[in-house]
C-alpha positions in Angstrom: 12.0 -35.6 -27.5 13.1 -32.6 -29.5 11.3 -29.3 -28.9 11.2 -26.9 -31.9 11.8 -23.2 -31.5 8.2 -22.4 -32.0 7.2 -24.8 -29.2 9.8 -23.2 -26.9 8.3 -19.8 -27.7 4.8 -21.0 -26.9 6.0 -22.6 -23.6 7.9 -19.4 -22.7 5.0 -17.1 -23.5 2.6 -19.2 -21.6 4.8 -19.3 -18.5 5.4 -15.5 -18.7 1.6 -14.9 -18.8 0.9 -17.2 -15.9 3.9 -15.9 -13.9 2.8 -12.2 -14.4 -0.8 -13.0 -13.5 0.2 -14.9 -10.4 2.9 -12.3 -9.6 0.3 -9.4 -9.8 -2.0 -11.4 -7.5 0.8 -12.2 -5.1 1.7 -8.5 -4.7 -1.8 -7.7 -3.4 -2.0 -10.9 -1.3 1.4 -10.3 0.4 0.5 -6.7 1.1 -2.8 -7.9 2.6 -1.0 -10.4 4.8 2.0 -8.2 5.8 0.2 -4.8 6.3 -3.6 -5.0 6.6 -3.7 -8.3 8.6 -0.5 -7.7 10.7 -1.5 -5.9 13.9 1.8 -4.1 14.6 2.2 -3.0 10.9 -1.4 -1.9 10.7 -1.2 0.2 13.9 2.1 1.7 12.6 0.4 2.5 9.3 -2.6 4.3 10.8 -0.8 6.0 13.6 -0.3 9.3 11.7 -4.1 9.6 11.4 -4.1 10.9 15.0 -2.9 14.2 13.5 -5.4 14.1 10.6 -7.9 16.9 10.6 -10.7 14.7 9.2 -10.2 12.1 11.9 -10.2 14.8 14.7 -13.4 16.3 13.3 -15.1 12.9 13.2 -14.0 12.0 16.8 -14.8 15.4 18.2 -18.2 15.7 16.6 -19.1 12.1 17.4 -18.2 12.5 21.1 -20.0 15.9 21.3 -23.2 14.5 19.7 -23.3 11.4 21.9 -22.7 13.4 25.1 -25.6 15.8 24.5 -27.9 13.2 23.0 -27.6 10.8 25.9 -28.1 13.6 28.5 -31.1 15.1 26.8 -29.4 18.4 27.5 -32.0 20.7 25.7 -34.9 19.1 27.6 -33.1 19.5 30.9 -32.3 23.1 30.1 -35.9 23.8 29.2 -37.2 22.3 32.4 -34.7 24.3 34.5 -35.6 27.6 33.0 -38.7 29.7 33.9 -41.5 29.4 31.3 -41.0 33.0 30.2 -37.4 32.4 29.1 -37.5 28.7 28.2 -36.9 29.8 24.6 -33.3 30.4 25.7 -32.7 26.7 26.2 -31.6 26.0 22.7 -29.1 28.9 22.5 -27.6 28.0 25.9 -27.2 24.3 24.9 -25.7 25.3 21.6 -23.1 27.5 23.3 -22.3 24.8 25.8 -22.1 22.3 23.0 -19.6 24.5 21.2 -17.5 24.8 24.4 -17.5 21.1 25.0 -16.5 20.5 21.4 -13.6 22.9 21.8 -12.4 21.1 24.9 -12.5 17.8 23.1 -10.4 19.2 20.3 -7.8 20.4 22.8 -7.5 16.8 24.0 -7.2 15.5 20.5 -4.3 17.8 19.9 -2.3 16.3 22.7 0.1 13.4 22.8 -2.3 11.6 25.1 -4.7 11.2 22.2 -2.0 9.7 19.9 -1.5 6.9 22.5 -5.3 6.3 22.9 -5.6 6.3 19.1 -3.0 3.6 18.8 -4.6 1.5 21.5 -8.1 1.8 20.0 -6.8 0.8 16.6 -4.9 -2.2 18.1 -8.1 -3.4 19.8 -10.2 -2.9 16.7 -7.7 -4.7 14.4 -8.7 -8.2 15.6 -12.2 -7.4 14.5 -10.9 -6.3 11.1 -9.0 -9.6 10.7 -12.2 -11.5 11.6 -14.3 -9.4 9.2 -11.9 -9.8 6.2 -11.0 -13.5 6.7 -14.1 -14.9 8.5 -11.8 -16.3 11.2 -13.1 -16.5 14.8 -16.9 -16.3 14.1 -19.0 -13.2 13.9 -17.5 -11.1 16.8 -18.6 -7.5 16.7 -18.8 -7.2 12.9 -22.6 -6.7 12.5 -23.4 -5.2 9.1 -19.8 -5.6 7.9 -18.6 -2.9 10.2 -15.3 -2.3 12.1 -15.6 0.2 15.0 -13.1 2.1 17.1 -14.0 2.3 20.8 -13.9 5.9 22.0 -14.7 5.0 25.6 -11.3 5.9 27.0 -11.4 9.3 25.4 -14.9 9.8 26.6 -14.0 9.3 30.3 -11.1 11.7 30.0 -13.3 14.3 28.4 -15.9 13.9 31.2 -13.3 14.4 33.9 -11.8 17.5 32.2 -15.3 19.1 31.8 -16.0 18.3 35.5 -12.8 20.1 36.5 -14.2 23.2 34.6 -17.5 23.0 36.4 -19.5 21.2 33.8 -21.0 18.2 35.7 -23.8 17.5 33.2 -22.2 14.3 31.9 -20.9 12.8 35.1 -23.7 10.3 35.5 -23.9 9.4 31.8 -23.5 5.6 31.3 -22.5 4.7 27.8 -23.0 1.0 28.4 -20.8 -2.0 27.3 -20.4 -0.8 23.8 -19.5 2.7 24.7 -19.2 5.3 21.9 -18.0 3.8 18.6 -16.6 5.4 15.5 -17.2 3.3 12.4 -14.0 3.2 10.3 -14.9 0.5 7.8 -18.2 -0.9 6.4 -18.9 -3.3 3.6 -22.3 -4.9 3.7 -21.4 -7.8 1.4 -18.1 -8.7 3.0 -19.3 -12.2 3.8 -19.3 -13.0 0.1 -15.6 -12.5 -0.2 -14.5 -13.7 3.3 -13.6 -17.2 2.2 -11.7 -16.0 -0.8 -9.6 -13.5 1.2 -9.0 -16.1 3.9 -7.7 -18.6 1.4 -5.5 -16.0 -0.4 -4.1 -14.9 3.0 -3.0 -18.5 3.7 -1.2 -18.6 0.3 0.7 -15.4 0.9 4.0 -17.2 1.5 3.6 -19.5 -1.5 2.4 -17.3 -4.3 5.7 -15.3 -4.7 7.6 -18.6 -4.8 5.2 -19.9 -7.5 5.7 -16.7 -9.4 9.5 -17.1 -9.4 9.3 -20.7 -10.5 7.0 -19.8 -13.4 9.2 -16.8 -14.5 12.4 -18.7 -14.1 10.9 -21.5 -16.2 10.0 -19.0 -18.9 13.6 -17.7 -19.1 15.0 -21.2 -19.3 12.5 -22.3 -22.0 12.8 -19.2 -24.1 14.9 -19.2 -27.3 16.2 -15.7 -26.2 16.6 -14.9 -22.5 16.6 -11.2 -23.4 13.2 -11.6 -25.1 11.9 -13.4 -22.0 13.1 -10.5 -19.8 11.4 -8.1 -22.1 8.1 -9.9 -21.9 8.3 -10.4 -18.2 9.0 -6.7 -17.7 6.0 -5.7 -19.9 3.7 -8.2 -18.1 4.7 -7.1 -14.6 4.4 -3.4 -15.6 1.0 -4.1 -17.0 -0.1 -5.9 -13.9 1.0 -3.0 -11.7 -0.8 -0.5 -13.8 -4.0 -2.6 -13.7 -3.8 -2.8 -9.9 -3.3 1.0 -9.6 -6.4 1.5 -11.9 -8.3 -1.1 -9.8 -7.4 0.9 -6.6 -8.6 4.1 -8.1 -11.9 2.6 -9.3 -12.4 0.7 -6.0 -11.7 3.8 -4.0 -14.5 5.7 -5.7 -16.9 2.7 -5.5 -16.2 2.1 -1.8 -16.6 5.8 -0.8 -19.7 6.2 -2.8 -21.2 3.1 -1.1 -20.5 4.3 2.4 -21.7 7.8 1.6 -25.0 6.2 0.4 -25.2 4.1 3.6 -24.9 7.2 5.8 -23.4 5.2 8.7 -19.8 6.2 8.2 -18.1 9.6 8.4 -16.9 9.9 4.8 -13.9 12.2 5.3 -12.6 10.0 8.1 -13.2 6.8 6.0 -11.4 8.5 3.1 -8.4 9.2 5.3 -8.3 5.6 6.5 -8.6 4.2 3.0 -5.9 6.5 1.6 -3.3 6.0 4.3 -3.7 2.2 4.2 -3.6 2.0 0.4 -0.6 4.3 0.2 1.8 1.5 1.3 0.4 -0.7 -1.5 0.8 2.1 -4.1 4.5 2.4 -3.0 5.1 -1.3 -3.6 3.3 -1.1 -7.0 5.5 1.8 -8.0 8.7 0.0 -7.0 7.8 -3.1 -9.0 6.8 -1.0 -11.9 10.2 0.6 -12.0 11.9 -2.7 -11.7 9.8 -3.9 -14.6 11.1 -1.0 -16.7 14.7 -2.2 -15.8 13.7 -5.6 -17.3 12.2 -4.1 -20.4 15.3 -2.0 -21.0 17.6 -4.9 -20.4 15.5 -7.0 -22.9 15.7 -4.2 -25.5 19.4 -3.7 -25.1 20.3 -7.4 -25.3 17.5 -8.7 -27.5 17.9 -10.1 -31.0 16.3 -7.1 -32.7 18.0 -5.1 -35.4 18.1 -1.9 -33.5 19.4 -3.7 -30.4 22.3 -5.2 -32.4 23.1 -1.9 -34.0 23.0 -0.1 -30.6 25.3 -2.7 -29.0 27.7 -2.6 -31.9 27.8 1.2 -31.8 28.3 1.4 -28.0 31.0 -1.3 -28.1 32.7 0.5 -30.9 32.6 3.8 -29.0 34.0 2.2 -25.8 36.7 0.3 -27.8 37.8 3.6 -29.5 38.0 5.3 -26.1 40.0 2.5 -24.6 42.4 2.2 -27.5 43.0 6.0 -27.6 43.7 6.3 -23.9 45.5 3.1 -23.0 47.5 0.2 -24.3 46.5 -2.1 -21.5 45.7 -5.6 -22.6 42.1 -6.1 -21.5 41.8 -9.6 -22.9 42.3 -11.4 -19.6 39.6 -9.3 -17.9 37.4 -9.7 -21.0 37.8 -13.5 -20.8 36.6 -13.5 -17.2 33.7 -11.2 -17.9 32.6 -13.3 -20.9 32.6 -16.4 -18.7 30.6 -14.7 -15.9 28.5 -12.4 -18.1 25.1 -13.9 -17.1 25.9 -13.5 -13.4 27.3 -10.0 -13.9 24.2 -8.9 -15.8 21.9 -10.3 -13.1 24.0 -8.6 -10.4 23.6 -5.3 -12.2 19.8 -5.7 -12.5 19.6 -6.6 -8.8 21.7 -3.6 -7.8 19.5 -1.3 -9.9 16.4 -2.7 -8.1 18.1 -2.2 -4.7 18.8 1.5 -5.7 15.2 2.0 -6.7 13.9 0.4 -3.4 16.4 2.5 -1.3 15.0 5.7 -2.9 11.6 4.8 -1.3 9.5 6.7 -3.8 11.7 7.5 -6.8 10.7 10.1 -9.3 10.6 9.4 -13.0 13.9 11.2 -13.4 15.6 9.2 -10.7 14.3 5.9 -12.2 15.5 7.0 -15.7 19.0 7.8 -14.2 19.2 4.4 -12.6 18.2 2.7 -15.8 20.8 4.8 -17.7 23.5 3.7 -15.3 22.4 0.1 -15.7 22.6 0.5 -19.5 26.1 1.9 -19.3 27.2 -0.9 -17.0 25.8 -3.5 -19.4 27.5 -1.8 -22.3 30.9 -2.0 -20.5 30.3 -5.7 -19.9 29.6 -6.2 -23.6 32.8 -4.3 -24.5 35.0 -6.4 -22.2 33.4 -9.6 -23.3 34.3 -8.7 -26.9 37.9 -7.9 -25.9 38.3 -11.6 -25.1 37.8 -12.3 -28.8 40.8 -10.3 -29.6 
């Protein structure tokens, strides 16, 4: 069966569209699997929050409020004071509350808190996995919440206050649940649990499916350069759409928890931002790689300006080589011509490795890498033409 050029184009475009859609989805799914649902990576990601001012404020204020609420401090002070001066109960309790809050903050500034913070997050992570995927039943995720247990910090605070003569909290029993700090809340999480659970199971297969679709598009296309251009545009568009979705989702989520009133918004914002930062980094890297594909497609595409540019660059290089040397480059050119596809691919892969190694490259750095790639591809084109005489 003979396939016409138009049919090949339709097949290639269809495969590119499907590959880019699946590829965009796979980026989010792999990130969910490798970062959010991996306990070690998750704890490593949120570890810097032990130094975050919003987190320290949330923990200090939560502990202080619970300590004084559960001891009925103001009522005890009122009962202990003579009737004539019982109006001093509130100022005395307020001053004591300020002192206790200050002592808690000193603990939060220590390396001891960093370890307790990591331990609390590690313990809470299994509940987050359950909440997002629905695995393991409904353990401790009432109302779509994930809580950090502050019990260990509370006991240390009580001991330190007792050493300073404040024994008011010694007999306070916080029960089995202890003091909790809610770090995540989504009331309708059960509606997406099955979807997230299924996508998580596909994390290892979606990237492979993406590669198969995009490789098929390149093979089916009349022009491989055009296929690379379309793939680059499709992937770049997908990454931009994910970044926009993150920005919109961030606003929606924070507005929702602010309306609920159960979560400390500054602390939740810090959690959301530090977790999503790793996803943004991946999206930026793939976006830059997509630009590499776009430029490669433009340079080697069948377009008029592409042909003129390649001819001009080759002529420029040829003039420089002829003026500076009489070395016969035809043997080298013959080898380059026979291996041109492999050499082009190697150059694109090397450009990607450079962009990844830069962690978060600036636009200038990305442009410089792309410029070097273009120069490298131009040299390949020159040497390949040398094989023709």
